[in-house]
HTML snippet that shows the backbone in 3Dmol.js (N, CA, C, O; Angstrom):
<script src="https://3Dmol.org/build/3Dmol-min.js"></script>
<div id="view" style="width:600px;height:400px;position:relative"></div>
<script>
const pdb = `
ATOM      1  N   UNK A   1     148.447  42.839  10.077  1.00  0.00           N
ATOM      2  CA  UNK A   1     148.494  41.481   9.807  1.00  0.00           C
ATOM      3  C   UNK A   1     147.325  40.637  10.507  1.00  0.00           C
ATOM      4  O   UNK A   1     146.658  39.784   9.921  1.00  0.00           O
ATOM      5  N   UNK A   2     147.186  40.984  11.774  1.00  0.00           N
ATOM      6  CA  UNK A   2     146.155  40.383  12.558  1.00  0.00           C
ATOM      7  C   UNK A   2     144.703  40.514  12.054  1.00  0.00           C
ATOM      8  O   UNK A   2     143.842  39.636  12.091  1.00  0.00           O
ATOM      9  N   UNK A   3     144.585  41.776  11.572  1.00  0.00           N
ATOM     10  CA  UNK A   3     143.298  42.210  11.069  1.00  0.00           C
ATOM     11  C   UNK A   3     142.990  41.435   9.690  1.00  0.00           C
ATOM     12  O   UNK A   3     141.842  41.109   9.390  1.00  0.00           O
ATOM     13  N   UNK A   4     144.077  41.174   8.897  1.00  0.00           N
ATOM     14  CA  UNK A   4     143.899  40.450   7.596  1.00  0.00           C
ATOM     15  C   UNK A   4     143.607  39.031   7.878  1.00  0.00           C
ATOM     16  O   UNK A   4     142.807  38.393   7.193  1.00  0.00           O
ATOM     17  N   UNK A   5     144.274  38.512   8.921  1.00  0.00           N
ATOM     18  CA  UNK A   5     143.980  37.076   9.187  1.00  0.00           C
ATOM     19  C   UNK A   5     142.657  36.897   9.639  1.00  0.00           C
ATOM     20  O   UNK A   5     142.089  35.856   9.308  1.00  0.00           O
ATOM     21  N   UNK A   6     141.965  37.855  10.449  1.00  0.00           N
ATOM     22  CA  UNK A   6     140.720  37.604  10.962  1.00  0.00           C
ATOM     23  C   UNK A   6     139.755  37.846   9.788  1.00  0.00           C
ATOM     24  O   UNK A   6     138.710  37.199   9.728  1.00  0.00           O
ATOM     25  N   UNK A   7     140.060  38.713   8.902  1.00  0.00           N
ATOM     26  CA  UNK A   7     139.085  38.896   7.684  1.00  0.00           C
ATOM     27  C   UNK A   7     139.245  37.547   6.947  1.00  0.00           C
ATOM     28  O   UNK A   7     138.228  37.000   6.521  1.00  0.00           O
ATOM     29  N   UNK A   8     140.394  37.007   6.780  1.00  0.00           N
ATOM     30  CA  UNK A   8     140.638  35.825   5.967  1.00  0.00           C
ATOM     31  C   UNK A   8     139.815  34.631   6.571  1.00  0.00           C
ATOM     32  O   UNK A   8     139.205  33.837   5.855  1.00  0.00           O
ATOM     33  N   UNK A   9     139.843  34.561   7.945  1.00  0.00           N
ATOM     34  CA  UNK A   9     139.129  33.548   8.691  1.00  0.00           C
ATOM     35  C   UNK A   9     137.637  33.687   8.413  1.00  0.00           C
ATOM     36  O   UNK A   9     136.968  32.697   8.116  1.00  0.00           O
ATOM     37  N   UNK A  10     137.100  34.931   8.507  1.00  0.00           N
ATOM     38  CA  UNK A  10     135.751  35.135   8.269  1.00  0.00           C
ATOM     39  C   UNK A  10     135.253  34.876   6.845  1.00  0.00           C
ATOM     40  O   UNK A  10     134.129  34.428   6.615  1.00  0.00           O
ATOM     41  N   UNK A  11     136.237  35.212   5.814  1.00  0.00           N
ATOM     42  CA  UNK A  11     135.896  34.880   4.502  1.00  0.00           C
ATOM     43  C   UNK A  11     135.809  33.345   4.288  1.00  0.00           C
ATOM     44  O   UNK A  11     134.992  32.885   3.490  1.00  0.00           O
ATOM     45  N   UNK A  12     136.644  32.558   4.993  1.00  0.00           N
ATOM     46  CA  UNK A  12     136.441  31.171   4.927  1.00  0.00           C
ATOM     47  C   UNK A  12     135.187  30.691   5.379  1.00  0.00           C
ATOM     48  O   UNK A  12     134.637  29.810   4.717  1.00  0.00           O
ATOM     49  N   UNK A  13     134.632  31.148   6.440  1.00  0.00           N
ATOM     50  CA  UNK A  13     133.366  30.816   7.084  1.00  0.00           C
ATOM     51  C   UNK A  13     132.318  31.268   6.071  1.00  0.00           C
ATOM     52  O   UNK A  13     131.359  30.534   5.831  1.00  0.00           O
ATOM     53  N   UNK A  14     132.463  32.448   5.470  1.00  0.00           N
ATOM     54  CA  UNK A  14     131.482  33.037   4.556  1.00  0.00           C
ATOM     55  C   UNK A  14     131.426  32.265   3.294  1.00  0.00           C
ATOM     56  O   UNK A  14     130.379  32.197   2.650  1.00  0.00           O
ATOM     57  N   UNK A  15     132.532  31.673   2.916  1.00  0.00           N
ATOM     58  CA  UNK A  15     132.539  30.841   1.608  1.00  0.00           C
ATOM     59  C   UNK A  15     131.689  29.545   1.667  1.00  0.00           C
ATOM     60  O   UNK A  15     131.311  28.955   0.654  1.00  0.00           O
ATOM     61  N   UNK A  16     131.432  29.169   2.878  1.00  0.00           N
ATOM     62  CA  UNK A  16     130.549  28.000   3.082  1.00  0.00           C
ATOM     63  C   UNK A  16     128.977  28.370   2.939  1.00  0.00           C
ATOM     64  O   UNK A  16     128.105  27.504   2.871  1.00  0.00           O
ATOM     65  N   UNK A  17     128.763  29.554   2.907  1.00  0.00           N
ATOM     66  CA  UNK A  17     127.372  30.012   2.873  1.00  0.00           C
ATOM     67  C   UNK A  17     127.034  31.135   1.730  1.00  0.00           C
ATOM     68  O   UNK A  17     126.288  32.095   1.922  1.00  0.00           O
ATOM     69  N   UNK A  18     127.644  30.873   0.634  1.00  0.00           N
ATOM     70  CA  UNK A  18     127.368  31.786  -0.404  1.00  0.00           C
ATOM     71  C   UNK A  18     126.059  31.628  -1.035  1.00  0.00           C
ATOM     72  O   UNK A  18     125.591  30.497  -1.162  1.00  0.00           O
ATOM     73  N   UNK A  19     125.391  32.721  -1.464  1.00  0.00           N
ATOM     74  CA  UNK A  19     123.980  32.642  -2.010  1.00  0.00           C
ATOM     75  C   UNK A  19     123.881  31.625  -3.069  1.00  0.00           C
ATOM     76  O   UNK A  19     122.881  30.909  -3.118  1.00  0.00           O
ATOM     77  N   UNK A  20     124.877  31.499  -3.954  1.00  0.00           N
ATOM     78  CA  UNK A  20     124.711  30.326  -5.009  1.00  0.00           C
ATOM     79  C   UNK A  20     126.144  29.907  -5.204  1.00  0.00           C
ATOM     80  O   UNK A  20     127.073  30.687  -4.996  1.00  0.00           O
ATOM     81  N   UNK A  21     126.315  28.630  -5.619  1.00  0.00           N
ATOM     82  CA  UNK A  21     127.606  27.960  -5.799  1.00  0.00           C
ATOM     83  C   UNK A  21     128.255  28.396  -6.943  1.00  0.00           C
ATOM     84  O   UNK A  21     127.723  28.275  -8.047  1.00  0.00           O
ATOM     85  N   UNK A  22     129.443  28.932  -6.780  1.00  0.00           N
ATOM     86  CA  UNK A  22     130.319  29.419  -7.801  1.00  0.00           C
ATOM     87  C   UNK A  22     130.477  28.359  -8.993  1.00  0.00           C
ATOM     88  O   UNK A  22     130.176  27.178  -8.821  1.00  0.00           O
ATOM     89  N   UNK A  23     130.927  28.810 -10.117  1.00  0.00           N
ATOM     90  CA  UNK A  23     131.270  27.879 -11.207  1.00  0.00           C
ATOM     91  C   UNK A  23     132.611  27.168 -10.887  1.00  0.00           C
ATOM     92  O   UNK A  23     133.350  27.654 -10.031  1.00  0.00           O
ATOM     93  N   UNK A  24     132.928  26.099 -11.507  1.00  0.00           N
ATOM     94  CA  UNK A  24     134.178  25.301 -11.314  1.00  0.00           C
ATOM     95  C   UNK A  24     135.336  26.062 -11.320  1.00  0.00           C
ATOM     96  O   UNK A  24     136.192  25.814 -10.471  1.00  0.00           O
ATOM     97  N   UNK A  25     135.526  27.022 -12.202  1.00  0.00           N
ATOM     98  CA  UNK A  25     136.777  27.810 -12.360  1.00  0.00           C
ATOM     99  C   UNK A  25     136.924  28.671 -11.125  1.00  0.00           C
ATOM    100  O   UNK A  25     138.018  28.748 -10.565  1.00  0.00           O
ATOM    101  N   UNK A  26     135.893  29.301 -10.693  1.00  0.00           N
ATOM    102  CA  UNK A  26     135.892  30.159  -9.530  1.00  0.00           C
ATOM    103  C   UNK A  26     136.130  29.281  -8.242  1.00  0.00           C
ATOM    104  O   UNK A  26     136.805  29.694  -7.300  1.00  0.00           O
ATOM    105  N   UNK A  27     135.572  28.129  -8.263  1.00  0.00           N
ATOM    106  CA  UNK A  27     135.933  27.205  -6.914  1.00  0.00           C
ATOM    107  C   UNK A  27     137.351  26.918  -7.006  1.00  0.00           C
ATOM    108  O   UNK A  27     137.974  26.949  -5.944  1.00  0.00           O
ATOM    109  N   UNK A  28     138.005  26.635  -8.113  1.00  0.00           N
ATOM    110  CA  UNK A  28     139.443  26.260  -8.148  1.00  0.00           C
ATOM    111  C   UNK A  28     140.322  27.489  -7.784  1.00  0.00           C
ATOM    112  O   UNK A  28     141.377  27.398  -7.156  1.00  0.00           O
ATOM    113  N   UNK A  29     139.778  28.653  -8.246  1.00  0.00           N
ATOM    114  CA  UNK A  29     140.632  29.912  -7.683  1.00  0.00           C
ATOM    115  C   UNK A  29     140.372  30.067  -6.232  1.00  0.00           C
ATOM    116  O   UNK A  29     141.316  30.486  -5.562  1.00  0.00           O
ATOM    117  N   UNK A  30     139.236  29.796  -5.619  1.00  0.00           N
ATOM    118  CA  UNK A  30     139.141  29.920  -4.274  1.00  0.00           C
ATOM    119  C   UNK A  30     140.053  28.957  -3.444  1.00  0.00           C
ATOM    120  O   UNK A  30     140.727  29.304  -2.474  1.00  0.00           O
ATOM    121  N   UNK A  31     139.969  27.633  -3.994  1.00  0.00           N
ATOM    122  CA  UNK A  31     140.842  26.588  -3.400  1.00  0.00           C
ATOM    123  C   UNK A  31     142.298  27.031  -3.477  1.00  0.00           C
ATOM    124  O   UNK A  31     143.044  27.020  -2.498  1.00  0.00           O
ATOM    125  N   UNK A  32     142.649  27.414  -4.671  1.00  0.00           N
ATOM    126  CA  UNK A  32     144.166  27.847  -4.732  1.00  0.00           C
ATOM    127  C   UNK A  32     144.564  28.990  -4.009  1.00  0.00           C
ATOM    128  O   UNK A  32     145.725  29.024  -3.601  1.00  0.00           O
ATOM    129  N   UNK A  33     143.757  29.989  -3.764  1.00  0.00           N
ATOM    130  CA  UNK A  33     144.035  31.061  -2.927  1.00  0.00           C
ATOM    131  C   UNK A  33     144.027  30.627  -1.471  1.00  0.00           C
ATOM    132  O   UNK A  33     144.855  31.057  -0.668  1.00  0.00           O
ATOM    133  N   UNK A  34     143.132  29.818  -1.171  1.00  0.00           N
ATOM    134  CA  UNK A  34     143.178  29.341   0.370  1.00  0.00           C
ATOM    135  C   UNK A  34     144.381  28.451   0.616  1.00  0.00           C
ATOM    136  O   UNK A  34     145.059  28.547   1.639  1.00  0.00           O
ATOM    137  N   UNK A  35     144.624  27.590  -0.343  1.00  0.00           N
ATOM    138  CA  UNK A  35     145.906  26.796   0.000  1.00  0.00           C
ATOM    139  C   UNK A  35     147.256  27.520  -0.041  1.00  0.00           C
ATOM    140  O   UNK A  35     148.204  27.178   0.665  1.00  0.00           O
ATOM    141  N   UNK A  36     147.293  28.653  -1.005  1.00  0.00           N
ATOM    142  CA  UNK A  36     148.450  29.387  -1.044  1.00  0.00           C
ATOM    143  C   UNK A  36     148.623  30.260   0.243  1.00  0.00           C
ATOM    144  O   UNK A  36     149.745  30.442   0.717  1.00  0.00           O
ATOM    145  N   UNK A  37     147.470  30.810   0.814  1.00  0.00           N
ATOM    146  CA  UNK A  37     147.424  31.576   1.912  1.00  0.00           C
ATOM    147  C   UNK A  37     147.758  30.786   3.161  1.00  0.00           C
ATOM    148  O   UNK A  37     148.423  31.286   4.068  1.00  0.00           O
ATOM    149  N   UNK A  38     147.284  29.532   3.201  1.00  0.00           N
ATOM    150  CA  UNK A  38     147.471  28.763   4.436  1.00  0.00           C
ATOM    151  C   UNK A  38     148.689  27.797   4.488  1.00  0.00           C
ATOM    152  O   UNK A  38     149.157  27.441   5.569  1.00  0.00           O
ATOM    153  N   UNK A  39     149.173  27.397   3.337  1.00  0.00           N
ATOM    154  CA  UNK A  39     150.285  26.444   3.126  1.00  0.00           C
ATOM    155  C   UNK A  39     151.367  26.857   2.394  1.00  0.00           C
ATOM    156  O   UNK A  39     152.380  26.159   2.426  1.00  0.00           O
ATOM    157  N   UNK A  40     151.341  28.029   1.628  1.00  0.00           N
ATOM    158  CA  UNK A  40     152.420  28.464   0.779  1.00  0.00           C
ATOM    159  C   UNK A  40     152.469  27.594  -0.538  1.00  0.00           C
ATOM    160  O   UNK A  40     151.515  26.904  -0.897  1.00  0.00           O
ATOM    161  N   UNK A  41     153.521  27.676  -1.146  1.00  0.00           N
ATOM    162  CA  UNK A  41     153.668  27.081  -2.527  1.00  0.00           C
ATOM    163  C   UNK A  41     153.241  25.531  -2.554  1.00  0.00           C
ATOM    164  O   UNK A  41     153.372  24.842  -1.542  1.00  0.00           O
ATOM    165  N   UNK A  42     152.797  25.085  -3.583  1.00  0.00           N
ATOM    166  CA  UNK A  42     152.442  23.613  -3.784  1.00  0.00           C
ATOM    167  C   UNK A  42     153.671  22.877  -3.779  1.00  0.00           C
ATOM    168  O   UNK A  42     154.698  23.340  -4.275  1.00  0.00           O
ATOM    169  N   UNK A  43     153.603  21.642  -3.187  1.00  0.00           N
ATOM    170  CA  UNK A  43     154.753  20.799  -3.147  1.00  0.00           C
ATOM    171  C   UNK A  43     154.385  19.331  -3.563  1.00  0.00           C
ATOM    172  O   UNK A  43     153.208  18.975  -3.491  1.00  0.00           O
ATOM    173  N   UNK A  44     155.215  18.600  -3.932  1.00  0.00           N
ATOM    174  CA  UNK A  44     154.926  17.258  -4.514  1.00  0.00           C
ATOM    175  C   UNK A  44     154.718  17.278  -5.949  1.00  0.00           C
ATOM    176  O   UNK A  44     154.795  18.287  -6.650  1.00  0.00           O
ATOM    177  N   UNK A  45     154.416  15.957  -6.395  1.00  0.00           N
ATOM    178  CA  UNK A  45     154.394  15.659  -7.767  1.00  0.00           C
ATOM    179  C   UNK A  45     152.841  16.048  -8.253  1.00  0.00           C
ATOM    180  O   UNK A  45     151.911  15.880  -7.463  1.00  0.00           O
ATOM    181  N   UNK A  46     152.648  16.497  -9.390  1.00  0.00           N
ATOM    182  CA  UNK A  46     151.488  16.619 -10.169  1.00  0.00           C
ATOM    183  C   UNK A  46     150.680  15.323 -10.122  1.00  0.00           C
ATOM    184  O   UNK A  46     151.217  14.293 -10.532  1.00  0.00           O
ATOM    185  N   UNK A  47     149.350  15.296  -9.624  1.00  0.00           N
ATOM    186  CA  UNK A  47     148.668  14.030  -9.792  1.00  0.00           C
ATOM    187  C   UNK A  47     148.554  13.391 -11.175  1.00  0.00           C
ATOM    188  O   UNK A  47     148.566  14.143 -12.150  1.00  0.00           O
ATOM    189  N   UNK A  48     148.450  12.130 -11.342  1.00  0.00           N
ATOM    190  CA  UNK A  48     148.287  11.457 -12.643  1.00  0.00           C
ATOM    191  C   UNK A  48     146.966  11.884 -13.408  1.00  0.00           C
ATOM    192  O   UNK A  48     146.043  12.505 -12.881  1.00  0.00           O
ATOM    193  N   UNK A  49     147.005  11.489 -14.647  1.00  0.00           N
ATOM    194  CA  UNK A  49     145.798  11.875 -15.485  1.00  0.00           C
ATOM    195  C   UNK A  49     144.630  11.097 -15.059  1.00  0.00           C
ATOM    196  O   UNK A  49     143.516  11.500 -15.394  1.00  0.00           O
ATOM    197  N   UNK A  50     144.749  10.072 -14.388  1.00  0.00           N
ATOM    198  CA  UNK A  50     143.470   9.396 -13.838  1.00  0.00           C
ATOM    199  C   UNK A  50     142.765  10.203 -12.614  1.00  0.00           C
ATOM    200  O   UNK A  50     141.606   9.990 -12.257  1.00  0.00           O
ATOM    201  N   UNK A  51     143.537  11.056 -12.090  1.00  0.00           N
ATOM    202  CA  UNK A  51     143.021  11.810 -10.991  1.00  0.00           C
ATOM    203  C   UNK A  51     142.653  13.227 -11.476  1.00  0.00           C
ATOM    204  O   UNK A  51     143.375  14.166 -11.139  1.00  0.00           O
ATOM    205  N   UNK A  52     141.546  13.437 -12.266  1.00  0.00           N
ATOM    206  CA  UNK A  52     141.380  14.779 -12.941  1.00  0.00           C
ATOM    207  C   UNK A  52     141.099  15.783 -11.928  1.00  0.00           C
ATOM    208  O   UNK A  52     141.582  16.899 -12.115  1.00  0.00           O
ATOM    209  N   UNK A  53     140.307  15.549 -10.750  1.00  0.00           N
ATOM    210  CA  UNK A  53     140.016  16.622  -9.860  1.00  0.00           C
ATOM    211  C   UNK A  53     141.198  17.007  -9.133  1.00  0.00           C
ATOM    212  O   UNK A  53     141.365  18.196  -8.864  1.00  0.00           O
ATOM    213  N   UNK A  54     142.126  16.043  -8.746  1.00  0.00           N
ATOM    214  CA  UNK A  54     143.404  16.348  -8.021  1.00  0.00           C
ATOM    215  C   UNK A  54     144.297  17.125  -8.824  1.00  0.00           C
ATOM    216  O   UNK A  54     144.956  18.067  -8.385  1.00  0.00           O
ATOM    217  N   UNK A  55     144.312  16.617 -10.296  1.00  0.00           N
ATOM    218  CA  UNK A  55     145.240  17.417 -11.144  1.00  0.00           C
ATOM    219  C   UNK A  55     144.777  18.773 -11.419  1.00  0.00           C
ATOM    220  O   UNK A  55     145.637  19.604 -11.714  1.00  0.00           O
ATOM    221  N   UNK A  56     143.579  19.120 -11.368  1.00  0.00           N
ATOM    222  CA  UNK A  56     142.908  20.443 -11.646  1.00  0.00           C
ATOM    223  C   UNK A  56     143.252  21.323 -10.407  1.00  0.00           C
ATOM    224  O   UNK A  56     143.743  22.439 -10.572  1.00  0.00           O
ATOM    225  N   UNK A  57     143.001  20.834  -9.192  1.00  0.00           N
ATOM    226  CA  UNK A  57     143.328  21.480  -7.955  1.00  0.00           C
ATOM    227  C   UNK A  57     144.810  21.927  -7.899  1.00  0.00           C
ATOM    228  O   UNK A  57     145.172  23.064  -7.597  1.00  0.00           O
ATOM    229  N   UNK A  58     145.703  20.793  -8.258  1.00  0.00           N
ATOM    230  CA  UNK A  58     147.130  20.988  -8.237  1.00  0.00           C
ATOM    231  C   UNK A  58     147.593  22.121  -9.159  1.00  0.00           C
ATOM    232  O   UNK A  58     148.370  23.007  -8.805  1.00  0.00           O
ATOM    233  N   UNK A  59     147.044  22.009 -10.373  1.00  0.00           N
ATOM    234  CA  UNK A  59     147.339  23.111 -11.319  1.00  0.00           C
ATOM    235  C   UNK A  59     146.858  24.440 -10.947  1.00  0.00           C
ATOM    236  O   UNK A  59     147.542  25.404 -11.291  1.00  0.00           O
ATOM    237  N   UNK A  60     145.676  24.643 -10.233  1.00  0.00           N
ATOM    238  CA  UNK A  60     145.199  26.001  -9.720  1.00  0.00           C
ATOM    239  C   UNK A  60     146.144  26.393  -8.744  1.00  0.00           C
ATOM    240  O   UNK A  60     146.569  27.548  -8.734  1.00  0.00           O
ATOM    241  N   UNK A  61     146.555  25.464  -7.839  1.00  0.00           N
ATOM    242  CA  UNK A  61     147.442  25.973  -6.770  1.00  0.00           C
ATOM    243  C   UNK A  61     148.755  26.230  -7.288  1.00  0.00           C
ATOM    244  O   UNK A  61     149.385  27.182  -6.829  1.00  0.00           O
ATOM    245  N   UNK A  62     149.243  25.517  -8.170  1.00  0.00           N
ATOM    246  CA  UNK A  62     150.544  25.751  -8.737  1.00  0.00           C
ATOM    247  C   UNK A  62     150.583  27.184  -9.490  1.00  0.00           C
ATOM    248  O   UNK A  62     151.630  27.831  -9.511  1.00  0.00           O
ATOM    249  N   UNK A  63     149.539  27.598 -10.033  1.00  0.00           N
ATOM    250  CA  UNK A  63     149.449  28.834 -10.825  1.00  0.00           C
ATOM    251  C   UNK A  63     149.623  29.994  -9.818  1.00  0.00           C
ATOM    252  O   UNK A  63     150.010  31.075 -10.262  1.00  0.00           O
ATOM    253  N   UNK A  64     149.370  29.859  -8.500  1.00  0.00           N
ATOM    254  CA  UNK A  64     149.598  30.879  -7.443  1.00  0.00           C
ATOM    255  C   UNK A  64     151.035  30.831  -6.853  1.00  0.00           C
ATOM    256  O   UNK A  64     151.418  31.570  -5.946  1.00  0.00           O
ATOM    257  N   UNK A  65     151.791  29.875  -7.468  1.00  0.00           N
ATOM    258  CA  UNK A  65     153.249  29.738  -6.757  1.00  0.00           C
ATOM    259  C   UNK A  65     153.851  30.926  -6.854  1.00  0.00           C
ATOM    260  O   UNK A  65     153.750  31.626  -7.861  1.00  0.00           O
ATOM    261  N   UNK A  66     154.615  31.294  -5.680  1.00  0.00           N
ATOM    262  CA  UNK A  66     155.414  32.478  -5.652  1.00  0.00           C
ATOM    263  C   UNK A  66     154.629  33.678  -4.967  1.00  0.00           C
ATOM    264  O   UNK A  66     155.218  34.666  -4.531  1.00  0.00           O
ATOM    265  N   UNK A  67     153.314  33.518  -4.912  1.00  0.00           N
ATOM    266  CA  UNK A  67     152.507  34.638  -4.308  1.00  0.00           C
ATOM    267  C   UNK A  67     152.697  34.588  -2.768  1.00  0.00           C
ATOM    268  O   UNK A  67     152.559  33.509  -2.190  1.00  0.00           O
ATOM    269  N   UNK A  68     153.012  35.727  -2.078  1.00  0.00           N
ATOM    270  CA  UNK A  68     153.100  35.706  -0.728  1.00  0.00           C
ATOM    271  C   UNK A  68     151.798  35.412  -0.015  1.00  0.00           C
ATOM    272  O   UNK A  68     150.756  35.774  -0.562  1.00  0.00           O
ATOM    273  N   UNK A  69     151.754  34.783   1.167  1.00  0.00           N
ATOM    274  CA  UNK A  69     150.489  34.365   1.855  1.00  0.00           C
ATOM    275  C   UNK A  69     149.575  35.422   2.089  1.00  0.00           C
ATOM    276  O   UNK A  69     148.374  35.167   2.003  1.00  0.00           O
ATOM    277  N   UNK A  70     150.004  36.726   2.408  1.00  0.00           N
ATOM    278  CA  UNK A  70     149.244  37.720   2.760  1.00  0.00           C
ATOM    279  C   UNK A  70     148.465  38.314   1.540  1.00  0.00           C
ATOM    280  O   UNK A  70     147.313  38.741   1.619  1.00  0.00           O
ATOM    281  N   UNK A  71     149.257  38.292   0.350  1.00  0.00           N
ATOM    282  CA  UNK A  71     148.569  38.649  -0.862  1.00  0.00           C
ATOM    283  C   UNK A  71     147.483  37.677  -1.246  1.00  0.00           C
ATOM    284  O   UNK A  71     146.436  38.058  -1.770  1.00  0.00           O
ATOM    285  N   UNK A  72     147.772  36.304  -0.954  1.00  0.00           N
ATOM    286  CA  UNK A  72     146.745  35.357  -1.345  1.00  0.00           C
ATOM    287  C   UNK A  72     145.502  35.540  -0.379  1.00  0.00           C
ATOM    288  O   UNK A  72     144.343  35.429  -0.779  1.00  0.00           O
ATOM    289  N   UNK A  73     145.833  35.815   0.859  1.00  0.00           N
ATOM    290  CA  UNK A  73     144.773  36.054   1.809  1.00  0.00           C
ATOM    291  C   UNK A  73     143.822  37.216   1.367  1.00  0.00           C
ATOM    292  O   UNK A  73     142.600  37.067   1.349  1.00  0.00           O
ATOM    293  N   UNK A  74     144.428  38.351   1.021  1.00  0.00           N
ATOM    294  CA  UNK A  74     143.664  39.470   0.542  1.00  0.00           C
ATOM    295  C   UNK A  74     142.819  39.278  -0.662  1.00  0.00           C
ATOM    296  O   UNK A  74     141.684  39.736  -0.798  1.00  0.00           O
ATOM    297  N   UNK A  75     143.526  38.503  -1.594  1.00  0.00           N
ATOM    298  CA  UNK A  75     142.666  38.197  -2.847  1.00  0.00           C
ATOM    299  C   UNK A  75     141.606  37.179  -2.637  1.00  0.00           C
ATOM    300  O   UNK A  75     140.589  37.130  -3.329  1.00  0.00           O
ATOM    301  N   UNK A  76     141.874  36.370  -1.662  1.00  0.00           N
ATOM    302  CA  UNK A  76     140.764  35.378  -1.232  1.00  0.00           C
ATOM    303  C   UNK A  76     139.589  36.149  -0.616  1.00  0.00           C
ATOM    304  O   UNK A  76     138.426  35.949  -0.967  1.00  0.00           O
ATOM    305  N   UNK A  77     139.941  37.020   0.299  1.00  0.00           N
ATOM    306  CA  UNK A  77     138.790  37.888   0.984  1.00  0.00           C
ATOM    307  C   UNK A  77     138.087  38.716  -0.053  1.00  0.00           C
ATOM    308  O   UNK A  77     136.857  38.736  -0.072  1.00  0.00           O
ATOM    309  N   UNK A  78     138.773  39.373  -0.882  1.00  0.00           N
ATOM    310  CA  UNK A  78     138.128  40.219  -1.957  1.00  0.00           C
ATOM    311  C   UNK A  78     137.306  39.330  -2.901  1.00  0.00           C
ATOM    312  O   UNK A  78     136.292  39.822  -3.396  1.00  0.00           O
ATOM    313  N   UNK A  79     137.639  38.103  -3.188  1.00  0.00           N
ATOM    314  CA  UNK A  79     136.967  37.165  -4.135  1.00  0.00           C
ATOM    315  C   UNK A  79     135.633  36.804  -3.400  1.00  0.00           C
ATOM    316  O   UNK A  79     134.546  36.868  -3.974  1.00  0.00           O
ATOM    317  N   UNK A  80     135.771  36.450  -2.191  1.00  0.00           N
ATOM    318  CA  UNK A  80     134.570  35.833  -1.391  1.00  0.00           C
ATOM    319  C   UNK A  80     133.521  37.130  -1.250  1.00  0.00           C
ATOM    320  O   UNK A  80     132.303  36.974  -1.342  1.00  0.00           O
ATOM    321  N   UNK A  81     134.060  38.244  -1.049  1.00  0.00           N
ATOM    322  CA  UNK A  81     133.183  39.498  -0.852  1.00  0.00           C
ATOM    323  C   UNK A  81     132.428  39.736  -2.133  1.00  0.00           C
ATOM    324  O   UNK A  81     131.241  40.063  -2.128  1.00  0.00           O
ATOM    325  N   UNK A  82     133.170  39.559  -3.283  1.00  0.00           N
ATOM    326  CA  UNK A  82     132.454  39.796  -4.548  1.00  0.00           C
ATOM    327  C   UNK A  82     131.394  38.713  -4.917  1.00  0.00           C
ATOM    328  O   UNK A  82     130.540  38.945  -5.772  1.00  0.00           O
ATOM    329  N   UNK A  83     131.462  37.635  -4.313  1.00  0.00           N
ATOM    330  CA  UNK A  83     130.588  36.451  -4.371  1.00  0.00           C
ATOM    331  C   UNK A  83     129.326  36.531  -3.656  1.00  0.00           C
ATOM    332  O   UNK A  83     128.312  35.916  -3.985  1.00  0.00           O
ATOM    333  N   UNK A  84     129.443  37.413  -2.541  1.00  0.00           N
ATOM    334  CA  UNK A  84     128.191  37.416  -1.707  1.00  0.00           C
ATOM    335  C   UNK A  84     127.005  38.069  -2.262  1.00  0.00           C
ATOM    336  O   UNK A  84     125.957  38.097  -1.618  1.00  0.00           O
TER     337      UNK A  84
END
`;
const viewer = $3Dmol.createViewer("view");
viewer.addModel(pdb, "pdb");
viewer.setStyle({}, {cartoon: {color: "spectrum"}});
viewer.zoomTo();
viewer.render();
</script>
């Protein structure tokens, strides 16, 4: 677990210096996996229609609902590695 956590932390750092900016759907996936790994399942109400960015982020995170944090960490690490 400690090894996965350190890989995850390194992937978070690496995500800030990718060779090119990922498309919006990939960015939402990165966001959702990060939030699921670090905070668990999404809580609270879905943002209103006027907050389109917040709504898209909430929807992406909600799609990962139920995934255990360790699995989200591993998927995050794998995704960032693929984008390097």
